[in-house]
Backbone as CSV, one residue per row, in Angstrom:
resi,resn,N_x,N_y,N_z,CA_x,CA_y,CA_z,C_x,C_y,C_z
1,MET,77.313,106.560,33.255,77.151,106.892,34.668,76.711,108.345,34.769
2,ARG,75.854,108.608,35.753,75.443,109.989,35.990,75.457,110.268,37.486
3,ILE,75.560,111.548,37.813,75.500,111.967,39.208,74.029,112.068,39.584
4,ILE,73.659,111.427,40.673,72.264,111.251,41.058,71.652,112.505,41.691
5,GLY,72.392,113.192,42.573,71.798,114.317,43.286,72.795,115.421,43.561
6,GLY,72.285,116.519,44.106,73.150,117.627,44.500,73.414,118.618,43.380
7,ILE,74.466,119.407,43.561,74.734,120.514,42.635,75.183,120.060,41.242
8,TYR,75.696,118.833,41.114,76.106,118.303,39.812,75.090,117.295,39.265
9,LYS,73.898,117.298,39.827,72.856,116.332,39.472,72.672,116.247,37.952
10,ASN,72.533,115.002,37.492,72.293,114.646,36.083,73.484,114.851,35.158
11,ARG,74.634,115.252,35.682,75.826,115.324,34.819,76.257,113.892,34.501
12,ARG,76.534,113.653,33.261,76.960,112.317,32.818,78.481,112.247,32.759
13,ILE,78.994,111.075,33.078,80.441,110.860,33.064,80.714,109.580,32.277
14,ASP,81.525,109.689,31.258,81.863,108.542,30.419,83.184,107.940,30.904
15,PHE,83.117,106.721,31.397,84.298,106.066,31.964,84.676,104.813,31.182
16,LYS,84.212,104.674,29.956,84.360,103.424,29.192,85.799,102.914,29.088
17,ASN,86.773,103.784,29.046,88.159,103.355,28.841,88.874,102.917,30.121
18,LEU,88.160,102.849,31.241,88.825,102.551,32.513,88.820,101.073,32.897
19,ASN,87.998,100.243,32.256,87.936,98.817,32.572,87.652,98.583,34.062
20,ILE,86.584,99.206,34.544,86.195,99.110,35.951,84.719,98.739,36.057
21,ARG,84.271,98.472,37.293,82.888,98.141,37.590,82.349,99.191,38.568
22,PRO,81.817,100.304,38.052,81.326,101.329,38.978,80.003,100.914,39.621
23,THR,79.716,101.488,40.754,78.447,101.271,41.431,77.326,101.731,40.508
24,THR,76.300,100.899,40.355,75.194,101.244,39.457,74.436,102.468,39.974
25,ASN,73.790,103.175,39.071,72.992,104.342,39.465,71.889,103.944,40.441
26,PHE,71.258,102.801,40.213,70.196,102.304,41.088,70.717,102.100,42.512
27,ALA,71.854,101.411,42.639,72.444,101.152,43.957,72.931,102.445,44.604
28,LYS,73.528,103.304,43.800,74.058,104.581,44.306,72.930,105.452,44.858
29,GLU,71.798,105.465,44.177,70.663,106.252,44.651,70.174,105.721,45.993
30,GLY,70.072,104.404,46.117,69.671,103.808,47.389,70.660,104.115,48.500
31,LEU,71.947,104.004,48.192,73.002,104.291,49.164,72.894,105.718,49.684
32,PHE,72.772,106.677,48.792,72.755,108.076,49.224,71.434,108.462,49.896
33,ASN,70.359,107.765,49.588,69.119,107.972,50.346,69.328,107.566,51.803
34,ILE,70.023,106.462,52.016,70.321,106.011,53.383,71.250,106.998,54.079
35,LEU,72.352,107.357,53.423,73.324,108.268,54.040,72.692,109.619,54.378
36,ASN,71.803,110.113,53.523,71.116,111.379,53.791,70.253,111.306,55.045
37,ASN,69.758,110.124,55.379,68.939,109.959,56.586,69.772,109.923,57.864
38,TYR,71.041,109.566,57.752,71.895,109.434,58.935,72.867,110.597,59.116
39,TYR,73.164,111.323,58.048,74.194,112.351,58.114,73.746,113.646,57.442
40,ASP,74.242,114.738,57.967,74.171,116.028,57.295,75.419,116.046,56.408
41,LEU,75.278,115.650,55.161,76.441,115.391,54.309,77.344,116.599,54.098
42,ASP,76.815,117.804,54.212,77.693,118.965,54.024,78.560,119.254,55.249
43,ALA,78.413,118.436,56.294,79.209,118.627,57.511,80.176,117.468,57.756
44,ILE,80.374,116.603,56.772,81.206,115.417,57.002,82.451,115.398,56.122
45,LYS,83.348,114.484,56.513,84.528,114.165,55.705,84.379,112.713,55.271
46,ALA,84.572,112.465,53.976,84.380,111.125,53.423,85.674,110.620,52.787
47,LEU,85.864,109.315,52.903,87.005,108.639,52.295,86.463,107.578,51.350
48,ASP,86.873,107.632,50.097,86.443,106.694,49.065,87.639,105.815,48.713
49,LEU,87.617,104.573,49.193,88.721,103.642,48.964,88.417,102.758,47.756
50,PHE,89.432,102.491,46.952,89.273,101.805,45.665,88.316,102.652,44.811
51,ALA,88.619,103.923,44.680,87.703,104.906,44.101,87.385,104.674,42.629
52,GLY,88.272,104.031,41.885,87.994,103.747,40.475,87.738,105.002,39.665
53,SER,86.543,105.120,39.122,86.171,106.278,38.296,85.908,107.525,39.138
54,GLY,85.748,107.362,40.454,85.404,108.484,41.321,83.906,108.649,41.491
55,ASN,83.146,107.712,40.979,81.689,107.718,40.994,81.106,108.134,42.352
56,ILE,81.533,107.494,43.419,81.009,107.783,44.767,81.545,109.130,45.252
57,SER,82.786,109.422,44.976,83.374,110.713,45.376,82.617,111.883,44.768
58,TYR,82.215,111.760,43.492,81.476,112.847,42.845,80.121,113.051,43.510
59,GLU,79.503,111.963,43.950,78.215,112.086,44.659,78.405,112.840,45.979
60,PHE,79.452,112.490,46.714,79.737,113.214,47.966,80.019,114.693,47.671
61,ALA,80.809,114.958,46.634,81.147,116.343,46.278,79.894,117.104,45.842
62,SER,79.037,116.452,45.087,77.816,117.084,44.611,76.886,117.472,45.755
63,ARG,77.004,116.749,46.860,76.198,117.033,48.048,76.938,117.937,49.032
64,SER,78.000,118.571,48.565,78.760,119.592,49.302,79.416,119.086,50.581
65,CYS,79.909,117.863,50.553,80.657,117.365,51.716,81.836,118.285,51.987
66,GLN,82.188,118.387,53.256,83.296,119.250,53.672,84.583,118.887,52.939
67,ALA,84.893,117.593,52.916,86.117,117.117,52.268,85.931,115.662,51.858
68,ILE,86.445,115.327,50.681,86.414,113.953,50.192,87.827,113.593,49.759
69,THR,88.274,112.410,50.175,89.546,111.882,49.711,89.255,110.614,48.926
70,ALA,89.710,110.565,47.680,89.544,109.397,46.819,90.903,108.721,46.676
71,VAL,90.952,107.424,46.965,92.213,106.678,46.920,92.089,105.525,45.925
72,ASP,93.046,105.458,45.011,93.125,104.333,44.079,94.580,104.204,43.642
73,ASN,95.011,102.986,43.358,96.409,102.795,42.951,96.571,102.741,41.433
74,ASN,95.465,102.857,40.690,95.503,102.813,39.243,95.671,104.233,38.693
75,ILE,96.804,104.495,38.073,97.121,105.829,37.543,96.081,106.278,36.517
76,LYS,95.599,105.355,35.708,94.587,105.692,34.706,93.315,106.210,35.397
77,CYS,92.919,105.560,36.482,91.730,105.989,37.229,91.950,107.337,37.906
78,THR,93.087,107.511,38.562,93.322,108.780,39.263,93.467,109.936,38.274
79,SER,94.057,109.684,37.119,94.152,110.725,36.081,92.760,111.099,35.582
80,PHE,91.910,110.097,35.421,90.530,110.340,35.011,89.812,111.198,36.056
81,MET,89.964,110.845,37.338,89.320,111.611,38.408,89.814,113.059,38.419
82,LYS,91.090,113.253,38.200,91.645,114.614,38.173,91.035,115.424,37.025
83,LYS,90.816,114.765,35.897,90.209,115.433,34.746,88.769,115.849,35.078
84,ILE,88.007,114.972,35.689,86.617,115.276,36.057,86.582,116.350,37.140
85,LYS,87.491,116.258,38.097,87.566,117.269,39.162,87.757,118.660,38.564
86,GLU,88.662,118.752,37.600,88.939,120.036,36.940,87.752,120.476,36.086
87,GLN,87.176,119.547,35.354,86.046,119.846,34.479,84.855,120.399,35.272
88,PHE,84.545,119.784,36.423,83.405,120.207,37.245,83.795,121.275,38.271
89,GLN,85.085,121.579,38.353,85.608,122.542,39.328,85.240,122.134,40.761
90,ILE,85.591,120.894,41.092,85.311,120.349,42.421,86.477,120.704,43.338
91,ASN,86.223,121.537,44.329,87.288,122.007,45.213,87.450,121.185,46.487
92,ASN,86.457,120.377,46.827,86.504,119.630,48.084,86.946,118.180,47.891
93,LEU,87.524,117.854,46.742,87.966,116.497,46.431,89.485,116.433,46.305
94,GLU,90.075,115.541,47.097,91.516,115.282,47.013,91.702,113.864,46.487
95,ILE,92.579,113.701,45.509,92.792,112.415,44.862,94.190,111.914,45.204
96,LYS,94.262,110.674,45.714,95.539,110.087,46.127,95.816,108.833,45.308
97,VAL,97.026,108.764,44.743,97.475,107.555,44.060,98.204,106.719,45.098
98,SER,97.564,105.640,45.528,98.151,104.809,46.581,97.396,103.491,46.681
99,LYS,98.100,102.475,47.143,97.406,101.250,47.537,96.640,101.574,48.812
100,VAL,95.464,101.004,48.943,94.584,101.333,50.065,95.266,101.088,51.407
101,ASN,95.857,99.924,51.590,96.502,99.618,52.880,97.626,100.606,53.194
102,ASN,98.389,100.986,52.187,99.470,101.959,52.401,98.903,103.306,52.826
103,TYR,97.830,103.744,52.165,97.218,105.023,52.543,96.727,104.965,53.990
104,LEU,96.035,103.893,54.334,95.486,103.772,55.692,96.594,103.736,56.747
105,LYS,97.710,103.111,56.439,98.820,103.042,57.395,99.473,104.399,57.627
106,GLN,99.491,105.268,56.604,100.219,106.538,56.742,99.338,107.729,57.100
107,THR,98.025,107.627,56.881,97.180,108.810,57.107,96.978,109.104,58.593
108,GLU,96.846,110.384,58.879,96.531,110.841,60.241,95.108,111.404,60.282
109,ARG,94.443,111.395,59.157,93.107,111.981,59.057,92.040,111.078,59.652
110,LYS,90.905,111.701,59.969,89.739,110.977,60.454,88.565,111.313,59.546
111,TYR,87.716,110.313,59.313,86.596,110.473,58.398,85.297,110.023,59.068
112,ASN,84.199,110.689,58.692,82.883,110.325,59.191,82.313,109.124,58.447
113,ILE,82.560,109.085,57.135,82.102,107.975,56.302,83.289,107.477,55.490
114,ILE,83.476,106.160,55.531,84.497,105.522,54.693,83.769,104.542,53.785
115,PHE,83.891,104.769,52.483,83.265,103.894,51.497,84.341,102.971,50.947
116,LEU,84.060,101.691,50.974,85.037,100.666,50.609,84.444,99.804,49.499
117,ASP,85.056,99.830,48.324,84.548,99.066,47.180,85.691,98.391,46.436
118,PRO,86.298,97.364,47.081,87.403,96.670,46.405,86.882,95.799,45.260
119,PRO,87.794,95.251,44.460,87.366,94.328,43.398,86.538,93.184,43.992
120,TYR,85.593,92.674,43.213,84.704,91.624,43.726,85.424,90.310,44.012
121,ASN,86.651,90.147,43.556,87.388,88.917,43.869,88.130,89.007,45.202
122,TYR,87.935,90.085,45.946,88.551,90.216,47.268,88.004,89.133,48.195
123,LYS,88.870,88.613,49.026,88.500,87.564,49.981,88.145,88.187,51.326
124,GLN,87.435,87.411,52.140,86.995,87.882,53.454,88.169,88.423,54.273
125,GLU,89.293,87.711,54.275,90.433,88.152,55.097,91.018,89.475,54.603
126,GLN,90.915,89.761,53.306,91.390,91.052,52.781,90.490,92.194,53.259
127,TYR,89.176,91.964,53.248,88.244,92.956,53.804,88.538,93.177,55.283
128,ASP,88.673,92.072,56.022,88.908,92.157,57.465,90.185,92.929,57.777
129,GLN,91.221,92.711,56.991,92.485,93.416,57.203,92.289,94.935,57.088
130,ILE,91.550,95.361,56.074,91.301,96.790,55.869,90.443,97.357,56.990
131,ILE,89.372,96.671,57.326,88.466,97.152,58.383,89.192,97.233,59.718
132,ASN,89.968,96.210,60.042,90.719,96.222,61.300,91.744,97.349,61.333
133,LEU,92.346,97.642,60.204,93.298,98.756,60.114,92.588,100.093,60.355
134,ILE,91.422,100.253,59.769,90.629,101.472,59.970,90.322,101.667,61.456
135,PHE,89.888,100.600,62.121,89.546,100.701,63.538,90.785,100.871,64.421
136,SER,91.840,100.125,64.145,93.029,100.196,65.004,93.726,101.556,64.908
137,LYS,93.701,102.177,63.722,94.317,103.496,63.555,93.350,104.637,63.874
138,LYS,92.109,104.275,64.216,91.077,105.278,64.558,90.880,106.290,63.426
139,ILE,90.798,105.772,62.204,90.601,106.609,61.023,89.136,107.007,60.891
140,ILE,88.260,106.215,61.468,86.822,106.507,61.445,86.462,107.275,62.715
141,THR,85.673,108.323,62.571,85.290,109.140,63.729,84.336,108.367,64.638
142,GLU,84.182,108.887,65.841,83.194,108.329,66.759,81.830,108.449,66.082
143,SER,81.063,107.387,66.086,79.751,107.303,65.414,79.864,107.371,63.892
144,GLY,81.068,107.205,63.363,81.253,107.165,61.917,80.818,105.824,61.352
145,THR,80.740,105.755,60.036,80.246,104.555,59.367,81.191,104.122,58.258
146,ILE,81.451,102.828,58.217,82.153,102.218,57.092,81.066,101.568,56.233
147,VAL,81.007,101.959,54.967,80.053,101.381,54.027,80.846,100.515,53.062
148,ILE,80.456,99.256,52.951,81.193,98.322,52.108,80.296,97.818,50.996
149,GLU,80.764,97.964,49.765,80.082,97.349,48.623,80.790,96.025,48.369
150,HIS,80.008,94.947,48.287,80.621,93.615,48.214,79.714,92.615,47.509
151,SER,80.273,91.444,47.237,79.495,90.358,46.635,78.692,89.646,47.725
152,LYS,77.796,88.789,47.302,76.950,88.063,48.256,77.731,87.027,49.072
153,PHE,78.963,86.753,48.697,79.755,85.737,49.376,80.538,86.264,50.578
154,ILE,80.472,87.548,50.812,81.216,88.173,51.911,80.242,88.506,53.038
155,ASN,80.710,88.327,54.288,79.850,88.522,55.450,80.546,89.406,56.478
156,PHE,79.789,90.332,57.049,80.357,91.248,58.040,79.642,91.166,59.384
157,GLU,79.016,90.031,59.663,78.263,89.850,60.915,79.161,89.935,62.154
158,HIS,80.453,89.753,62.001,81.384,89.788,63.139,81.817,91.218,63.494
159,TYR,81.215,92.216,62.847,81.467,93.623,63.147,80.172,94.252,63.658
160,PRO,80.255,95.469,64.223,79.022,96.146,64.656,78.198,96.611,63.444
161,LEU,77.604,95.630,62.775,76.818,95.858,61.565,75.456,96.410,61.962
162,PHE,75.077,97.556,61.382,73.773,98.075,61.748,72.796,98.106,60.584
163,LEU,73.271,97.810,59.385,72.370,97.854,58.244,72.975,97.078,57.087
164,LYS,72.121,96.357,56.358,72.527,95.684,55.126,71.458,95.975,54.082
165,ARG,71.897,96.235,52.866,70.964,96.489,51.773,71.458,95.799,50.507
166,LYS,70.508,95.427,49.660,70.820,94.791,48.383,70.061,95.533,47.288
167,TYR,70.790,95.926,46.255,70.205,96.594,45.098,70.652,95.819,43.861
168,GLY,69.798,94.956,43.364,70.199,94.076,42.274,71.297,93.141,42.769
169,ARG,72.432,93.158,42.108,73.572,92.319,42.528,74.501,93.033,43.509
170,VAL,74.202,94.274,43.788,75.061,95.078,44.659,74.609,94.935,46.110
171,HIS,75.543,94.570,46.965,75.281,94.441,48.399,76.054,95.524,49.141
172,PHE,75.380,96.185,50.078,76.024,97.160,50.945,75.891,96.685,52.387
173,SER,76.985,96.769,53.121,76.967,96.533,54.568,77.467,97.805,55.235
174,PHE,76.786,98.196,56.309,77.100,99.426,57.042,77.602,99.048,58.430
175,ILE,78.829,99.388,58.724,79.437,99.101,60.030,79.579,100.412,60.775
176,LYS,79.035,100.461,61.972,79.053,101.686,62.786,80.208,101.607,63.771
177,ASN,80.925,102.712,63.909,81.961,102.799,64.938,81.271,103.100,66.257
178,GLU,81.305,102.163,67.151,80.599,102.315,68.431,81.494,102.796,69.563
179,ASN,82.679,103.267,69.232,83.599,103.767,70.278,83.260,105.172,70.688
């Protein structure tokens, strides 16, 4: 894995011992091209749920986002992220060891972009539970976006979906907060 753009561009990160499925470089490049068109990334706060290796968080940090929170319940993953954070001296990244639903229930923070990448075996109702929690607790800012990486079997047409993209096997759905 490598960081696609920004101040840490082309830095490689070896995550082989984590037993995870990170977002591919091809998909990540497409994702950040889209986000760059909609947001001034150095003026936003981002939340990376099911952060895994921290792949998406590092991209946000590399683009000088105001603040990034990475949440994962796997100690091995969060320890790895802490090591990379220290190695790259990333000051705008906060790493939380927590189950996603627990973090969302307790947080008082608001984010401009929430990236959601649960395991591919997640069911529609599990996605819906998380999205509904985000909206009900007003964790997403006005005009904020929830970006979901998912399999082709999941559908988000019942939300204010404003964009869908496919990069190889990776599907992204973009839900806009219209409140």
